CHARMM-style PDB file with segment names, atoms N, HN, CA, C and O in Angstrom:
ATOM      1  N   MET     1      58.996  95.506  74.367  1.00  0.00      PROA
ATOM      2  CA  MET     1      59.612  95.599  73.184  1.00  0.00      PROA
ATOM      3  C   MET     1      59.480  96.745  72.290  1.00  0.00      PROA
ATOM      4  O   MET     1      59.959  96.822  71.159  1.00  0.00      PROA
ATOM      5  N   ASP     2      58.676  97.771  72.991  1.00  0.00      PROA
ATOM      6  HN  ASP     2      58.286  97.710  73.909  1.00  0.00      PROA
ATOM      7  CA  ASP     2      59.033  98.991  72.644  1.00  0.00      PROA
ATOM      8  C   ASP     2      60.327 100.097  72.899  1.00  0.00      PROA
ATOM      9  O   ASP     2      61.013 100.831  72.188  1.00  0.00      PROA
ATOM     10  N   ALA     3      60.232  99.771  74.295  1.00  0.00      PROA
ATOM     11  HN  ALA     3      59.674  99.174  74.872  1.00  0.00      PROA
ATOM     12  CA  ALA     3      61.210 100.210  74.768  1.00  0.00      PROA
ATOM     13  C   ALA     3      62.761  99.495  74.085  1.00  0.00      PROA
ATOM     14  O   ALA     3      63.883  99.991  73.990  1.00  0.00      PROA
ATOM     15  N   ARG     4      62.340  98.418  73.769  1.00  0.00      PROA
ATOM     16  HN  ARG     4      61.428  98.014  73.846  1.00  0.00      PROA
ATOM     17  CA  ARG     4      63.685  98.039  73.367  1.00  0.00      PROA
ATOM     18  C   ARG     4      64.068  98.355  71.931  1.00  0.00      PROA
ATOM     19  O   ARG     4      65.186  98.351  71.417  1.00  0.00      PROA
ATOM     20  N   LYS     5      62.823  98.645  71.376  1.00  0.00      PROA
ATOM     21  HN  LYS     5      61.914  98.648  71.794  1.00  0.00      PROA
ATOM     22  CA  LYS     5      63.336  99.447  69.539  1.00  0.00      PROA
ATOM     23  C   LYS     5      64.008 100.113  70.221  1.00  0.00      PROA
ATOM     24  O   LYS     5      65.174  99.816  70.479  1.00  0.00      PROA
ATOM     25  N   LYS     6      63.266 101.419  70.770  1.00  0.00      PROA
ATOM     26  HN  LYS     6      62.319 101.659  70.560  1.00  0.00      PROA
ATOM     27  CA  LYS     6      63.955 102.673  71.095  1.00  0.00      PROA
ATOM     28  C   LYS     6      65.444 102.631  70.938  1.00  0.00      PROA
ATOM     29  O   LYS     6      66.101 103.206  70.071  1.00  0.00      PROA
ATOM     30  N   GLU     7      65.791 102.021  71.710  1.00  0.00      PROA
ATOM     31  HN  GLU     7      65.257 101.553  72.415  1.00  0.00      PROA
ATOM     32  CA  GLU     7      67.603 101.422  72.523  1.00  0.00      PROA
ATOM     33  C   GLU     7      67.991 101.115  71.018  1.00  0.00      PROA
ATOM     34  O   GLU     7      69.156 101.463  70.830  1.00  0.00      PROA
ATOM     35  N   LEU     8      67.480 100.648  70.025  1.00  0.00      PROA
ATOM     36  HN  LEU     8      66.532 100.366  70.178  1.00  0.00      PROA
ATOM     37  CA  LEU     8      68.178 100.266  68.598  1.00  0.00      PROA
ATOM     38  C   LEU     8      68.682 101.556  67.595  1.00  0.00      PROA
ATOM     39  O   LEU     8      68.093 102.571  67.224  1.00  0.00      PROA
ATOM     40  N   LEU     9      70.146 100.993  67.318  1.00  0.00      PROA
ATOM     41  HN  LEU     9      70.625 100.168  67.620  1.00  0.00      PROA
ATOM     42  CA  LEU     9      70.459 102.140  65.727  1.00  0.00      PROA
ATOM     43  C   LEU     9      69.500 102.232  64.808  1.00  0.00      PROA
ATOM     44  O   LEU     9      68.723 101.291  64.645  1.00  0.00      PROA
ATOM     45  N   PRO    10      69.398 103.559  63.957  1.00  0.00      PROA
ATOM     46  CA  PRO    10      68.715 102.894  63.359  1.00  0.00      PROA
ATOM     47  C   PRO    10      69.567 102.473  61.617  1.00  0.00      PROA
ATOM     48  O   PRO    10      69.686 103.140  60.589  1.00  0.00      PROA
ATOM     49  N   VAL    11      69.867 101.525  61.874  1.00  0.00      PROA
ATOM     50  HN  VAL    11      69.770 100.984  62.709  1.00  0.00      PROA
ATOM     51  CA  VAL    11      70.875 100.867  60.841  1.00  0.00      PROA
ATOM     52  C   VAL    11      70.212  99.190  60.368  1.00  0.00      PROA
ATOM     53  O   VAL    11      69.445  98.786  61.242  1.00  0.00      PROA
ATOM     54  N   SER    12      70.338  98.416  59.446  1.00  0.00      PROA
ATOM     55  HN  SER    12      70.961  98.744  58.736  1.00  0.00      PROA
ATOM     56  CA  SER    12      69.916  97.280  58.756  1.00  0.00      PROA
ATOM     57  C   SER    12      70.897  96.681  60.021  1.00  0.00      PROA
ATOM     58  O   SER    12      71.680  97.393  60.650  1.00  0.00      PROA
ATOM     59  N   TYR    13      70.684  95.207  60.264  1.00  0.00      PROA
ATOM     60  HN  TYR    13      70.047  94.629  59.753  1.00  0.00      PROA
ATOM     61  CA  TYR    13      71.184  94.255  61.022  1.00  0.00      PROA
ATOM     62  C   TYR    13      70.797  92.750  60.590  1.00  0.00      PROA
ATOM     63  O   TYR    13      69.731  92.320  60.150  1.00  0.00      PROA
ATOM     64  N   PHE    14      72.319  91.928  60.928  1.00  0.00      PROA
ATOM     65  HN  PHE    14      73.185  92.277  61.285  1.00  0.00      PROA
ATOM     66  CA  PHE    14      71.745  90.609  60.592  1.00  0.00      PROA
ATOM     67  C   PHE    14      72.118  89.942  61.564  1.00  0.00      PROA
ATOM     68  O   PHE    14      73.179  90.002  62.185  1.00  0.00      PROA
ATOM     69  N   HSD    15      70.732  88.924  61.783  1.00  0.00      PROA
ATOM     70  HN  HSD    15      69.870  88.876  61.278  1.00  0.00      PROA
ATOM     71  CA  HSD    15      71.334  87.963  62.910  1.00  0.00      PROA
ATOM     72  C   HSD    15      71.859  86.599  62.258  1.00  0.00      PROA
ATOM     73  O   HSD    15      71.379  86.045  61.269  1.00  0.00      PROA
ATOM     74  N   VAL    16      72.931  86.185  63.014  1.00  0.00      PROA
ATOM     75  HN  VAL    16      73.322  86.635  63.818  1.00  0.00      PROA
ATOM     76  CA  VAL    16      73.398  85.435  62.561  1.00  0.00      PROA
ATOM     77  C   VAL    16      73.848  83.939  62.922  1.00  0.00      PROA
ATOM     78  O   VAL    16      75.050  83.934  63.184  1.00  0.00      PROA
ATOM     79  N   VAL    17      73.313  82.771  63.012  1.00  0.00      PROA
ATOM     80  HN  VAL    17      72.336  82.775  62.799  1.00  0.00      PROA
ATOM     81  CA  VAL    17      73.977  81.742  63.705  1.00  0.00      PROA
ATOM     82  C   VAL    17      74.727  80.460  62.913  1.00  0.00      PROA
ATOM     83  O   VAL    17      74.502  80.094  61.759  1.00  0.00      PROA
ATOM     84  N   LEU    18      75.557  79.961  63.744  1.00  0.00      PROA
ATOM     85  HN  LEU    18      75.739  80.258  64.681  1.00  0.00      PROA
ATOM     86  CA  LEU    18      77.008  80.060  63.327  1.00  0.00      PROA
ATOM     87  C   LEU    18      76.647  78.272  63.914  1.00  0.00      PROA
ATOM     88  O   LEU    18      76.537  78.133  65.132  1.00  0.00      PROA
ATOM     89  N   THR    19      76.514  77.238  63.177  1.00  0.00      PROA
ATOM     90  HN  THR    19      76.603  77.351  62.188  1.00  0.00      PROA
ATOM     91  CA  THR    19      76.275  75.587  63.565  1.00  0.00      PROA
ATOM     92  C   THR    19      77.457  75.005  63.420  1.00  0.00      PROA
ATOM     93  O   THR    19      78.397  75.383  62.722  1.00  0.00      PROA
ATOM     94  N   ILE    20      77.381  74.113  64.073  1.00  0.00      PROA
ATOM     95  HN  ILE    20      76.617  73.805  64.640  1.00  0.00      PROA
ATOM     96  CA  ILE    20      78.207  72.529  63.919  1.00  0.00      PROA
ATOM     97  C   ILE    20      77.263  71.234  62.970  1.00  0.00      PROA
ATOM     98  O   ILE    20      76.100  71.590  62.779  1.00  0.00      PROA
ATOM     99  N   PRO    21      77.434  70.546  62.679  1.00  0.00      PROA
ATOM    100  CA  PRO    21      77.007  68.704  62.396  1.00  0.00      PROA
ATOM    101  C   PRO    21      76.886  68.268  63.934  1.00  0.00      PROA
ATOM    102  O   PRO    21      77.772  68.359  64.784  1.00  0.00      PROA
ATOM    103  N   ASP    22      75.830  67.865  64.063  1.00  0.00      PROA
ATOM    104  HN  ASP    22      75.111  67.792  63.372  1.00  0.00      PROA
ATOM    105  CA  ASP    22      75.481  67.158  65.430  1.00  0.00      PROA
ATOM    106  C   ASP    22      76.739  65.847  65.267  1.00  0.00      PROA
ATOM    107  O   ASP    22      77.458  65.495  66.202  1.00  0.00      PROA
ATOM    108  N   ASP    23      76.768  65.476  64.378  1.00  0.00      PROA
ATOM    109  HN  ASP    23      76.184  65.762  63.618  1.00  0.00      PROA
ATOM    110  CA  ASP    23      78.033  64.170  64.581  1.00  0.00      PROA
ATOM    111  C   ASP    23      79.137  64.680  65.131  1.00  0.00      PROA
ATOM    112  O   ASP    23      79.806  63.810  65.689  1.00  0.00      PROA
ATOM    113  N   LEU    24      79.781  66.223  65.215  1.00  0.00      PROA
ATOM    114  HN  LEU    24      79.237  66.930  64.762  1.00  0.00      PROA
ATOM    115  CA  LEU    24      80.939  66.530  65.951  1.00  0.00      PROA
ATOM    116  C   LEU    24      80.557  67.096  67.386  1.00  0.00      PROA
ATOM    117  O   LEU    24      81.431  67.661  68.044  1.00  0.00      PROA
ATOM    118  N   ASN    25      79.199  66.948  67.910  1.00  0.00      PROA
ATOM    119  HN  ASN    25      78.489  66.489  67.376  1.00  0.00      PROA
ATOM    120  CA  ASN    25      79.216  67.573  69.248  1.00  0.00      PROA
ATOM    121  C   ASN    25      79.736  66.403  70.089  1.00  0.00      PROA
ATOM    122  O   ASN    25      79.673  66.948  71.191  1.00  0.00      PROA
ATOM    123  N   PRO    26      80.203  65.185  70.335  1.00  0.00      PROA
ATOM    124  CA  PRO    26      81.092  64.667  71.395  1.00  0.00      PROA
ATOM    125  C   PRO    26      82.196  65.062  70.961  1.00  0.00      PROA
ATOM    126  O   PRO    26      82.708  65.550  71.968  1.00  0.00      PROA
ATOM    127  N   LEU    27      82.821  65.165  70.241  1.00  0.00      PROA
ATOM    128  HN  LEU    27      82.406  64.769  69.422  1.00  0.00      PROA
ATOM    129  CA  LEU    27      84.209  65.604  69.685  1.00  0.00      PROA
ATOM    130  C   LEU    27      84.106  67.059  70.487  1.00  0.00      PROA
ATOM    131  O   LEU    27      84.910  67.114  71.417  1.00  0.00      PROA
ATOM    132  N   VAL    28      83.187  68.387  70.302  1.00  0.00      PROA
ATOM    133  HN  VAL    28      82.534  68.342  69.547  1.00  0.00      PROA
ATOM    134  CA  VAL    28      83.613  69.399  70.804  1.00  0.00      PROA
ATOM    135  C   VAL    28      83.401  69.175  72.284  1.00  0.00      PROA
ATOM    136  O   VAL    28      84.117  69.919  72.954  1.00  0.00      PROA
ATOM    137  N   LEU    29      82.550  68.286  73.064  1.00  0.00      PROA
ATOM    138  HN  LEU    29      81.969  67.681  72.520  1.00  0.00      PROA
ATOM    139  CA  LEU    29      82.419  68.238  74.052  1.00  0.00      PROA
ATOM    140  C   LEU    29      83.709  68.129  74.951  1.00  0.00      PROA
ATOM    141  O   LEU    29      84.001  68.730  75.985  1.00  0.00      PROA
ATOM    142  N   VAL    30      84.367  67.201  74.251  1.00  0.00      PROA
ATOM    143  HN  VAL    30      84.130  66.713  73.411  1.00  0.00      PROA
ATOM    144  CA  VAL    30      85.929  66.857  74.980  1.00  0.00      PROA
ATOM    145  C   VAL    30      87.385  67.729  74.739  1.00  0.00      PROA
ATOM    146  O   VAL    30      88.453  67.691  75.349  1.00  0.00      PROA
ATOM    147  N   ASN    31      86.915  68.544  73.546  1.00  0.00      PROA
ATOM    148  HN  ASN    31      86.046  68.575  73.051  1.00  0.00      PROA
ATOM    149  CA  ASN    31      87.758  69.839  73.061  1.00  0.00      PROA
ATOM    150  C   ASN    31      87.473  71.202  73.166  1.00  0.00      PROA
ATOM    151  O   ASN    31      88.066  72.127  72.611  1.00  0.00      PROA
ATOM    152  N   GLN    32      86.359  71.258  74.047  1.00  0.00      PROA
ATOM    153  HN  GLN    32      85.877  70.506  74.498  1.00  0.00      PROA
ATOM    154  CA  GLN    32      86.150  72.569  73.917  1.00  0.00      PROA
ATOM    155  C   GLN    32      86.854  73.646  73.276  1.00  0.00      PROA
ATOM    156  O   GLN    32      86.640  74.202  72.199  1.00  0.00      PROA
ATOM    157  N   LYS    33      87.798  73.841  74.213  1.00  0.00      PROA
ATOM    158  HN  LYS    33      87.972  73.389  75.088  1.00  0.00      PROA
ATOM    159  CA  LYS    33      88.501  75.326  74.285  1.00  0.00      PROA
ATOM    160  C   LYS    33      89.244  75.256  72.120  1.00  0.00      PROA
ATOM    161  O   LYS    33      89.288  76.279  71.437  1.00  0.00      PROA
ATOM    162  N   VAL    34      89.635  73.999  71.639  1.00  0.00      PROA
ATOM    163  HN  VAL    34      89.600  73.168  72.194  1.00  0.00      PROA
ATOM    164  CA  VAL    34      90.195  74.441  70.914  1.00  0.00      PROA
ATOM    165  C   VAL    34      89.230  74.233  69.476  1.00  0.00      PROA
ATOM    166  O   VAL    34      89.446  74.712  68.363  1.00  0.00      PROA
ATOM    167  N   LEU    35      87.970  73.248  69.966  1.00  0.00      PROA
ATOM    168  HN  LEU    35      87.794  72.859  70.870  1.00  0.00      PROA
ATOM    169  CA  LEU    35      87.405  73.564  68.694  1.00  0.00      PROA
ATOM    170  C   LEU    35      86.234  74.585  68.557  1.00  0.00      PROA
ATOM    171  O   LEU    35      85.695  74.657  67.453  1.00  0.00      PROA
ATOM    172  N   TYR    36      85.637  75.649  69.911  1.00  0.00      PROA
ATOM    173  HN  TYR    36      86.075  75.591  70.808  1.00  0.00      PROA
ATOM    174  CA  TYR    36      85.095  76.333  69.546  1.00  0.00      PROA
ATOM    175  C   TYR    36      85.823  77.677  68.833  1.00  0.00      PROA
ATOM    176  O   TYR    36      85.309  78.559  68.145  1.00  0.00      PROA
ATOM    177  N   SER    37      87.548  77.446  69.365  1.00  0.00      PROA
ATOM    178  HN  SER    37      87.966  76.730  69.924  1.00  0.00      PROA
ATOM    179  CA  SER    37      88.075  78.361  68.736  1.00  0.00      PROA
ATOM    180  C   SER    37      88.048  78.726  66.842  1.00  0.00      PROA
ATOM    181  O   SER    37      88.001  79.620  65.997  1.00  0.00      PROA
ATOM    182  N   ILE    38      88.123  77.233  67.067  1.00  0.00      PROA
ATOM    183  HN  ILE    38      88.161  76.506  67.753  1.00  0.00      PROA
ATOM    184  CA  ILE    38      88.536  76.772  65.107  1.00  0.00      PROA
ATOM    185  C   ILE    38      86.954  77.404  65.022  1.00  0.00      PROA
ATOM    186  O   ILE    38      87.076  78.476  64.430  1.00  0.00      PROA
ATOM    187  N   HSD    39      85.563  77.193  65.357  1.00  0.00      PROA
ATOM    188  HN  HSD    39      85.464  76.321  65.838  1.00  0.00      PROA
ATOM    189  CA  HSD    39      84.340  77.373  64.720  1.00  0.00      PROA
ATOM    190  C   HSD    39      84.673  78.439  64.722  1.00  0.00      PROA
ATOM    191  O   HSD    39      85.077  78.737  63.598  1.00  0.00      PROA
ATOM    192  N   PHE    40      84.765  79.631  65.740  1.00  0.00      PROA
ATOM    193  HN  PHE    40      84.437  79.388  66.653  1.00  0.00      PROA
ATOM    194  CA  PHE    40      84.732  80.666  65.534  1.00  0.00      PROA
ATOM    195  C   PHE    40      85.678  81.775  64.687  1.00  0.00      PROA
ATOM    196  O   PHE    40      85.209  82.888  64.452  1.00  0.00      PROA
ATOM    197  N   LYS    41      86.936  81.440  64.275  1.00  0.00      PROA
ATOM    198  HN  LYS    41      87.318  80.536  64.467  1.00  0.00      PROA
ATOM    199  CA  LYS    41      87.965  81.772  63.729  1.00  0.00      PROA
ATOM    200  C   LYS    41      87.227  81.552  62.584  1.00  0.00      PROA
ATOM    201  O   LYS    41      87.020  82.605  61.980  1.00  0.00      PROA
ATOM    202  N   ALA    42      86.545  80.143  61.831  1.00  0.00      PROA
ATOM    203  HN  ALA    42      86.713  79.287  62.321  1.00  0.00      PROA
ATOM    204  CA  ALA    42      86.235  80.098  60.404  1.00  0.00      PROA
ATOM    205  C   ALA    42      84.588  80.824  60.553  1.00  0.00      PROA
ATOM    206  O   ALA    42      83.989  81.033  59.498  1.00  0.00      PROA
ATOM    207  N   GLY    43      84.093  81.087  61.514  1.00  0.00      PROA
ATOM    208  HN  GLY    43      84.580  80.917  62.372  1.00  0.00      PROA
ATOM    209  CA  GLY    43      82.664  81.900  61.059  1.00  0.00      PROA
ATOM    210  C   GLY    43      83.173  83.177  61.172  1.00  0.00      PROA
ATOM    211  O   GLY    43      82.459  84.024  60.635  1.00  0.00      PROA
ATOM    212  N   SER    44      84.048  83.535  61.629  1.00  0.00      PROA
ATOM    213  HN  SER    44      84.628  82.847  62.065  1.00  0.00      PROA
ATOM    214  CA  SER    44      84.230  85.238  62.163  1.00  0.00      PROA
ATOM    215  C   SER    44      85.094  85.522  60.004  1.00  0.00      PROA
ATOM    216  O   SER    44      84.994  86.250  59.017  1.00  0.00      PROA
ATOM    217  N   GLU    45      85.639  84.620  60.394  1.00  0.00      PROA
ATOM    218  HN  GLU    45      85.721  84.028  61.196  1.00  0.00      PROA
ATOM    219  CA  GLU    45      86.354  85.017  58.454  1.00  0.00      PROA
ATOM    220  C   GLU    45      85.751  84.769  57.478  1.00  0.00      PROA
ATOM    221  O   GLU    45      85.991  85.349  56.419  1.00  0.00      PROA
ATOM    222  N   THR    46      84.587  83.611  57.633  1.00  0.00      PROA
ATOM    223  HN  THR    46      84.393  83.140  58.493  1.00  0.00      PROA
ATOM    224  CA  THR    46      83.475  83.766  56.660  1.00  0.00      PROA
ATOM    225  C   THR    46      82.679  85.191  56.322  1.00  0.00      PROA
ATOM    226  O   THR    46      82.535  85.815  55.271  1.00  0.00      PROA
ATOM    227  N   LEU    47      82.388  85.340  57.199  1.00  0.00      PROA
ATOM    228  HN  LEU    47      82.505  84.833  58.053  1.00  0.00      PROA
ATOM    229  CA  LEU    47      81.338  86.506  57.683  1.00  0.00      PROA
ATOM    230  C   LEU    47      81.863  87.862  56.925  1.00  0.00      PROA
ATOM    231  O   LEU    47      81.176  88.623  56.244  1.00  0.00      PROA
ATOM    232  N   LEU    48      83.522  87.982  57.276  1.00  0.00      PROA
ATOM    233  HN  LEU    48      84.080  87.364  57.830  1.00  0.00      PROA
ATOM    234  CA  LEU    48      83.995  88.987  57.128  1.00  0.00      PROA
ATOM    235  C   LEU    48      84.085  89.017  55.091  1.00  0.00      PROA
ATOM    236  O   LEU    48      83.946  89.874  54.219  1.00  0.00      PROA
ATOM    237  N   GLU    49      84.362  87.691  55.140  1.00  0.00      PROA
ATOM    238  HN  GLU    49      84.475  86.995  55.849  1.00  0.00      PROA
ATOM    239  CA  GLU    49      84.968  87.865  53.364  1.00  0.00      PROA
ATOM    240  C   GLU    49      83.588  87.563  52.383  1.00  0.00      PROA
ATOM    241  O   GLU    49      83.662  87.356  51.172  1.00  0.00      PROA
ATOM    242  N   LEU    50      82.471  87.583  53.081  1.00  0.00      PROA
ATOM    243  HN  LEU    50      82.411  87.751  54.064  1.00  0.00      PROA
ATOM    244  CA  LEU    50      81.389  87.404  52.340  1.00  0.00      PROA
ATOM    245  C   LEU    50      80.621  88.806  52.509  1.00  0.00      PROA
ATOM    246  O   LEU    50      79.664  89.132  51.806  1.00  0.00      PROA
ATOM    247  N   GLY    51      81.215  89.655  53.621  1.00  0.00      PROA
ATOM    248  HN  GLY    51      81.992  89.390  54.192  1.00  0.00      PROA
ATOM    249  CA  GLY    51      80.279  91.135  53.880  1.00  0.00      PROA
ATOM    250  C   GLY    51      81.045  91.920  52.721  1.00  0.00      PROA
ATOM    251  O   GLY    51      80.454  92.726  52.002  1.00  0.00      PROA
ATOM    252  N   LYS    52      82.448  91.621  52.585  1.00  0.00      PROA
ATOM    253  HN  LYS    52      82.928  90.966  53.169  1.00  0.00      PROA
ATOM    254  CA  LYS    52      83.166  92.136  51.092  1.00  0.00      PROA
ATOM    255  C   LYS    52      82.671  92.198  49.881  1.00  0.00      PROA
ATOM    256  O   LYS    52      82.842  93.150  49.119  1.00  0.00      PROA
ATOM    257  N   ASP    53      81.925  91.025  49.595  1.00  0.00      PROA
ATOM    258  HN  ASP    53      81.787  90.252  50.214  1.00  0.00      PROA
ATOM    259  CA  ASP    53      81.942  90.645  48.570  1.00  0.00      PROA
ATOM    260  C   ASP    53      80.561  91.404  48.067  1.00  0.00      PROA
ATOM    261  O   ASP    53      79.486  91.304  48.660  1.00  0.00      PROA
ATOM    262  N   PRO    54      80.792  92.220  46.805  1.00  0.00      PROA
ATOM    263  CA  PRO    54      79.722  93.104  46.603  1.00  0.00      PROA
ATOM    264  C   PRO    54      77.982  92.613  46.124  1.00  0.00      PROA
ATOM    265  O   PRO    54      76.900  93.189  46.010  1.00  0.00      PROA
ATOM    266  N   LYS    55      78.667  90.821  45.898  1.00  0.00      PROA
ATOM    267  HN  LYS    55      79.546  90.353  45.990  1.00  0.00      PROA
ATOM    268  CA  LYS    55      77.251  90.436  45.580  1.00  0.00      PROA
ATOM    269  C   LYS    55      76.404  90.427  46.833  1.00  0.00      PROA
ATOM    270  O   LYS    55      75.187  90.508  46.666  1.00  0.00      PROA
ATOM    271  N   HSD    56      77.011  90.315  48.409  1.00  0.00      PROA
ATOM    272  HN  HSD    56      77.999  90.249  48.544  1.00  0.00      PROA
ATOM    273  CA  HSD    56      76.359  90.453  49.512  1.00  0.00      PROA
ATOM    274  C   HSD    56      76.433  91.700  50.190  1.00  0.00      PROA
ATOM    275  O   HSD    56      75.494  92.387  49.789  1.00  0.00      PROA
ATOM    276  N   LEU    57      77.057  92.263  50.964  1.00  0.00      PROA
ATOM    277  HN  LEU    57      77.820  91.705  51.290  1.00  0.00      PROA
ATOM    278  CA  LEU    57      77.046  93.179  51.468  1.00  0.00      PROA
ATOM    279  C   LEU    57      77.527  94.666  50.746  1.00  0.00      PROA
ATOM    280  O   LEU    57      76.993  95.774  50.689  1.00  0.00      PROA
ATOM    281  N   GLY    58      79.134  93.965  50.097  1.00  0.00      PROA
ATOM    282  HN  GLY    58      79.568  93.065  50.143  1.00  0.00      PROA
ATOM    283  CA  GLY    58      80.213  95.108  49.544  1.00  0.00      PROA
ATOM    284  C   GLY    58      80.383  96.228  50.802  1.00  0.00      PROA
ATOM    285  O   GLY    58      80.491  97.423  50.529  1.00  0.00      PROA
ATOM    286  N   ALA    59      80.397  95.812  52.017  1.00  0.00      PROA
ATOM    287  HN  ALA    59      80.310  94.841  52.239  1.00  0.00      PROA
ATOM    288  CA  ALA    59      81.296  97.138  53.131  1.00  0.00      PROA
ATOM    289  C   ALA    59      81.809  96.012  53.929  1.00  0.00      PROA
ATOM    290  O   ALA    59      81.432  94.850  54.084  1.00  0.00      PROA
ATOM    291  N   GLU    60      82.891  96.789  54.436  1.00  0.00      PROA
ATOM    292  HN  GLU    60      83.197  97.733  54.310  1.00  0.00      PROA
ATOM    293  CA  GLU    60      83.369  96.465  55.865  1.00  0.00      PROA
ATOM    294  C   GLU    60      82.690  96.391  56.906  1.00  0.00      PROA
ATOM    295  O   GLU    60      82.003  97.308  57.357  1.00  0.00      PROA
ATOM    296  N   ALA    61      82.870  94.882  57.558  1.00  0.00      PROA
ATOM    297  HN  ALA    61      83.427  94.138  57.191  1.00  0.00      PROA
ATOM    298  CA  ALA    61      81.608  94.821  58.905  1.00  0.00      PROA
ATOM    299  C   ALA    61      82.314  95.248  59.863  1.00  0.00      PROA
ATOM    300  O   ALA    61      83.540  95.283  59.967  1.00  0.00      PROA
ATOM    301  N   GLY    62      81.328  95.652  60.732  1.00  0.00      PROA
ATOM    302  HN  GLY    62      80.332  95.624  60.648  1.00  0.00      PROA
ATOM    303  CA  GLY    62      81.545  96.643  62.165  1.00  0.00      PROA
ATOM    304  C   GLY    62      81.030  95.646  63.002  1.00  0.00      PROA
ATOM    305  O   GLY    62      79.924  95.123  62.864  1.00  0.00      PROA
ATOM    306  N   TRP    63      82.108  95.312  64.144  1.00  0.00      PROA
ATOM    307  HN  TRP    63      83.006  95.737  64.255  1.00  0.00      PROA
ATOM    308  CA  TRP    63      82.262  94.818  65.830  1.00  0.00      PROA
ATOM    309  C   TRP    63      82.049  95.441  66.433  1.00  0.00      PROA
ATOM    310  OT1 TRP    63      82.125  95.188  67.635  1.00  0.00      PROA
TER     311      TRP     63
END
């Protein structure tokens, strides 16, 4: 762990997990390309919007 810690930049970061309701799993399994695309687009847009809000981060997210 010490070796991995030395590789980190000296900045704060957040780990975010984007989930969907279990009821949607069967639908996702048969339409993975479309639904994963929608899921990640919605998650990305949400994180960018919340990041810009001064109540949360008040900054532009970096990728």
